[in-house]
C-alpha positions as CSV (number, residue, x, y, z in Angstrom):
1,X,-40.3,-7.0,3.4
2,X,-44.0,-6.5,4.2
3,X,-44.9,-4.9,7.5
4,X,-48.1,-4.0,9.4
5,X,-47.4,-2.2,12.6
6,X,-50.9,-1.6,13.9
7,X,-52.8,-4.7,14.9
8,X,-55.2,-5.6,17.7
9,X,-56.0,-8.8,19.5
10,X,-58.5,-10.1,22.1
11,X,-56.2,-8.5,24.8
12,X,-58.1,-5.3,23.9
13,X,-60.9,-5.1,21.3
14,X,-59.7,-7.4,18.5
15,X,-61.5,-10.5,17.4
16,X,-58.6,-12.9,17.4
17,X,-56.2,-14.2,20.0
18,X,-52.6,-13.0,19.7
19,X,-51.4,-16.3,18.2
20,X,-54.2,-16.2,15.7
21,X,-53.2,-12.8,14.6
22,X,-49.6,-13.9,14.1
23,X,-50.6,-16.9,12.0
24,X,-53.1,-14.8,10.1
25,X,-50.4,-12.3,9.4
26,X,-48.0,-15.0,8.3
27,X,-50.4,-16.6,6.0
28,X,-51.2,-13.2,4.6
29,X,-47.6,-12.7,3.5
30,X,-46.4,-10.3,6.2
31,X,-42.9,-10.5,7.5
32,X,-43.1,-8.2,10.6
33,X,-46.0,-6.9,12.7
34,X,-46.6,-5.0,15.9
35,X,-49.3,-6.0,18.4
36,X,-50.7,-2.6,19.5
37,X,-53.6,-3.3,21.8
38,X,-55.5,-0.4,23.4
39,X,-53.9,0.5,26.7
40,X,-52.4,-2.9,27.4
41,X,-49.4,-5.1,26.5
42,X,-51.1,-8.3,27.7
43,X,-51.1,-10.0,24.3
44,X,-47.5,-9.4,23.4
45,X,-45.9,-12.4,25.1
46,X,-48.2,-14.8,23.4
47,X,-47.6,-13.1,20.0
48,X,-43.8,-13.2,20.5
49,X,-43.9,-16.9,21.1
50,X,-46.2,-17.6,18.2
51,X,-44.0,-15.4,16.0
52,X,-40.9,-17.3,16.9
53,X,-42.6,-20.5,15.8
54,X,-44.0,-19.1,12.6
55,X,-40.9,-17.2,11.5
56,X,-42.6,-13.8,11.9
57,X,-41.0,-10.8,13.6
58,X,-43.2,-9.4,16.3
59,X,-42.5,-5.9,17.7
60,X,-43.8,-5.2,21.2
61,X,-46.3,-2.4,21.1
62,X,-49.4,-0.7,22.6
63,X,-51.8,2.1,21.7
64,X,-52.4,4.5,24.5
65,X,-55.7,6.4,24.6
66,X,-55.6,10.1,25.5
67,X,-57.7,13.2,25.4
68,X,-56.9,16.8,24.5
69,X,-59.4,19.6,24.4
70,X,-62.3,17.1,24.1
71,X,-60.7,15.1,21.3
72,X,-59.5,11.6,21.7
73,X,-56.0,11.0,20.4
74,X,-54.1,7.7,20.3
75,X,-50.3,7.3,20.7
76,X,-48.6,4.1,19.6
77,X,-45.7,2.8,21.6
78,X,-43.2,0.6,19.8
79,X,-40.5,-1.5,21.4
80,X,-41.9,-0.9,24.9
81,X,-40.7,-2.9,27.9
82,X,-43.8,-4.9,28.7
83,X,-42.7,-5.3,32.3
84,X,-42.5,-1.6,32.9
85,X,-44.3,-0.7,36.2
86,X,-45.7,2.6,35.0
87,X,-47.0,1.1,31.8
88,X,-48.7,-1.8,33.6
89,X,-50.2,0.6,36.2
90,X,-51.6,2.7,33.4
91,X,-53.1,-0.5,31.9
92,X,-54.9,-1.2,35.2
93,X,-56.2,2.3,35.4
94,X,-57.4,2.1,31.8
95,X,-59.3,-1.2,32.5
96,X,-61.3,0.4,35.3
97,X,-61.9,3.6,33.3
98,X,-63.0,1.7,30.2
99,X,-65.5,-0.2,32.3
100,X,-66.9,3.1,33.7
101,X,-67.0,4.6,30.2
102,X,-68.8,1.6,28.7
103,X,-71.5,1.7,31.5
104,X,-72.1,5.3,30.6
105,X,-72.4,4.6,26.9
106,X,-74.8,1.8,27.5
107,X,-76.9,4.1,29.8
108,X,-76.9,6.8,27.1
109,X,-78.0,4.3,24.5
110,X,-80.8,2.9,26.7
111,X,-82.1,6.5,27.3
112,X,-82.4,6.7,23.5
113,X,-84.5,3.5,23.4
114,X,-81.6,1.3,22.2
115,X,-81.9,-2.0,24.0
116,X,-78.4,-3.2,25.1
117,X,-77.0,-4.0,28.5
118,X,-73.5,-3.9,29.9
119,X,-73.4,-7.6,30.6
120,X,-73.8,-8.4,27.0
121,X,-70.9,-6.1,26.1
122,X,-68.7,-7.8,28.7
123,X,-69.7,-11.2,27.3
124,X,-68.6,-10.2,23.8
125,X,-65.3,-8.9,25.3
126,X,-64.5,-12.1,27.2
127,X,-62.4,-12.3,30.4
128,X,-59.3,-10.7,29.0
129,X,-60.4,-7.9,26.8
130,X,-60.2,-4.2,27.4
131,X,-63.8,-2.9,26.9
132,X,-64.0,-0.9,23.7
133,X,-66.6,0.3,21.2
134,X,-66.1,-2.7,18.9
135,X,-67.4,-4.9,21.8
136,X,-70.4,-2.6,22.2
137,X,-71.0,-2.7,18.4
138,X,-71.0,-6.5,18.4
139,X,-73.5,-6.5,21.4
140,X,-75.8,-4.2,19.4
141,X,-75.6,-6.6,16.5
142,X,-76.4,-9.5,18.8
143,X,-79.4,-7.5,20.2
144,X,-80.7,-7.0,16.7
145,X,-80.4,-3.2,17.1
146,X,-78.2,-3.0,14.0
147,X,-77.3,-5.2,11.1
148,X,-73.5,-4.8,11.3
149,X,-70.7,-3.4,13.4
150,X,-70.2,-0.6,10.8
151,X,-73.9,0.4,11.2
152,X,-73.5,0.5,15.0
153,X,-70.7,3.1,14.6
154,X,-72.5,5.0,11.9
155,X,-75.8,5.3,13.7
156,X,-75.1,5.2,17.4
157,X,-71.6,5.1,18.8
158,X,-69.3,7.1,16.5
159,X,-67.4,10.1,17.9
160,X,-70.1,12.5,16.7
161,X,-73.1,10.7,18.4
162,X,-74.7,11.6,21.7
163,X,-73.9,8.1,23.2
164,X,-70.1,8.6,22.6
165,X,-68.0,9.0,25.8
166,X,-64.2,9.5,25.6
167,X,-61.8,7.3,27.6
168,X,-60.3,10.4,29.4
169,X,-57.1,8.7,30.4
170,X,-54.9,11.8,30.4
171,X,-53.3,13.9,27.7
172,X,-51.2,12.8,24.8
173,X,-48.2,14.3,26.4
174,X,-48.7,12.0,29.4
175,X,-49.1,9.0,27.1
176,X,-45.9,10.0,25.3
177,X,-44.1,10.2,28.7
178,X,-45.3,6.7,29.7
179,X,-44.1,5.2,26.4
180,X,-40.7,6.9,26.7
181,X,-40.4,5.8,30.3
182,X,-41.0,2.2,29.1
183,X,-38.1,2.5,26.6
184,X,-40.5,2.8,23.6
185,X,-40.8,4.9,20.5
186,X,-44.0,7.1,20.6
187,X,-45.8,7.5,17.3
188,X,-49.1,9.4,16.8
189,X,-51.7,6.9,15.5
190,X,-54.0,8.0,12.6
191,X,-53.5,11.7,13.3
192,X,-56.7,13.7,12.5
193,X,-56.3,15.7,9.4
194,X,-57.6,18.9,11.0
195,X,-55.1,18.8,13.9
196,X,-52.0,17.3,12.5
197,X,-50.2,20.5,11.4
198,X,-51.0,22.5,14.6
199,X,-50.4,19.7,17.1
200,X,-47.4,17.9,15.7
201,X,-44.9,20.6,16.9
202,X,-46.3,20.5,20.4
203,X,-46.2,16.7,20.6
204,X,-42.7,16.6,19.1
205,X,-41.6,19.0,21.9
206,X,-43.1,16.5,24.4
207,X,-41.0,13.7,22.9
208,X,-43.2,12.3,20.1
209,X,-40.9,10.4,17.7
210,X,-43.2,9.7,14.7
211,X,-46.4,9.9,12.7
212,X,-48.5,7.1,11.3
213,X,-48.3,8.0,7.7
214,X,-49.3,4.8,5.9
215,X,-52.7,3.3,6.2
216,X,-54.9,1.4,3.8
217,X,-57.5,4.3,3.7
218,X,-54.9,7.0,3.0
219,X,-54.5,8.3,-0.5
220,X,-51.2,9.5,-1.9
221,X,-51.7,13.2,-1.2
222,X,-52.3,12.5,2.5
223,X,-49.3,10.2,2.8
224,X,-47.1,12.8,1.2
225,X,-48.5,15.5,3.6
226,X,-47.8,13.4,6.7
227,X,-44.3,12.3,5.4
228,X,-43.4,15.9,4.7
229,X,-44.6,17.0,8.1
230,X,-42.7,14.3,9.8
231,X,-39.5,15.2,8.0
232,X,-39.9,18.9,8.8
233,X,-40.0,18.0,12.5
234,X,-37.3,15.3,12.5
235,X,-39.8,12.5,13.0
236,X,-40.0,9.0,11.6
237,X,-43.1,7.5,10.0
238,X,-45.0,4.3,10.6
239,X,-47.7,2.3,8.9
240,X,-50.4,-0.1,9.8
241,X,-53.9,-1.3,9.0
242,X,-55.4,-0.8,12.5
243,X,-56.8,-4.3,12.1
244,X,-59.4,-5.5,14.6
245,X,-61.8,-7.9,13.1
246,X,-62.3,-9.8,9.8
247,X,-65.9,-8.6,9.9
248,X,-64.8,-5.0,9.7
249,X,-61.3,-5.1,8.2
250,X,-59.8,-6.6,5.1
251,X,-57.8,-9.9,5.3
252,X,-54.5,-9.6,7.2
253,X,-51.8,-8.9,4.6
254,X,-54.0,-6.9,2.2
255,X,-52.3,-3.8,3.6
256,X,-48.6,-3.6,4.1
257,X,-45.8,-1.0,4.4
258,X,-42.4,-1.6,3.0
259,X,-39.0,-1.7,4.7
260,X,-37.9,1.4,2.6
261,X,-40.9,3.4,3.8
262,X,-40.4,2.6,7.5
263,X,-36.6,2.1,7.6
264,X,-35.9,5.0,10.0
265,X,-38.4,3.7,12.6
266,X,-37.1,0.1,12.2
267,X,-33.6,1.3,12.7
268,X,-34.6,3.0,16.0
269,X,-36.2,-0.3,17.0
270,X,-33.2,-2.5,16.0
271,X,-35.4,-4.5,13.6
272,X,-33.3,-6.2,10.9
273,X,-34.4,-6.6,7.3
274,X,-35.5,-10.2,6.4
């Protein structure tokens, strides 16, 4: 059984509609996926319907942005109730904050002589998307300021650049609480290597249930390190490609985690082996 439990759609900052992601995953040989859009569950219903038709298991999910001591941290929520009032309210707040953040990033870029405007970023995102840096990167490509999305991040909008602005949507502890309140399983997405040992115990005390230990970019020593850390704190592990866009990521299905690797998480979610 091949699984990818970290995928994005046009509901946030992915390139494909939820149904397109489902069909791309199915044609790529995946058996189960989770739609984990940034700060929204708007794409889950469409993905569920498409999965039912395509014979693909779709796990409801989200990826909540948070900030702690100036660092942006993301918490995945698996198996959430997509009608939960607190989760939906957080999504509305996130949409407004992400618009403010993007306006500030565009202003910072323009002060550096980089010609891009907020309207072009909104056009890339479309009506339904949560504004994110991939949209800004595409707008920079369209404005001939860079040659690729990767170049936009490397030169102008990565976390280490002056134009970067964090989402500032609350602490990871608050994100965990929202996910738990929505009946979900909170898992720390792509934990930073320099924080994972020191912060995991604190997040576990706040209700964190897992670490994302399997990713296409992780080598065996890092995977073992995260698996061992999860075991030491009674946590499960997850795995996903963090797929957004075929221009940036490999083909869907190139990365997968196995049932055996994720069986404890899948048991918590009630997902049966196929």
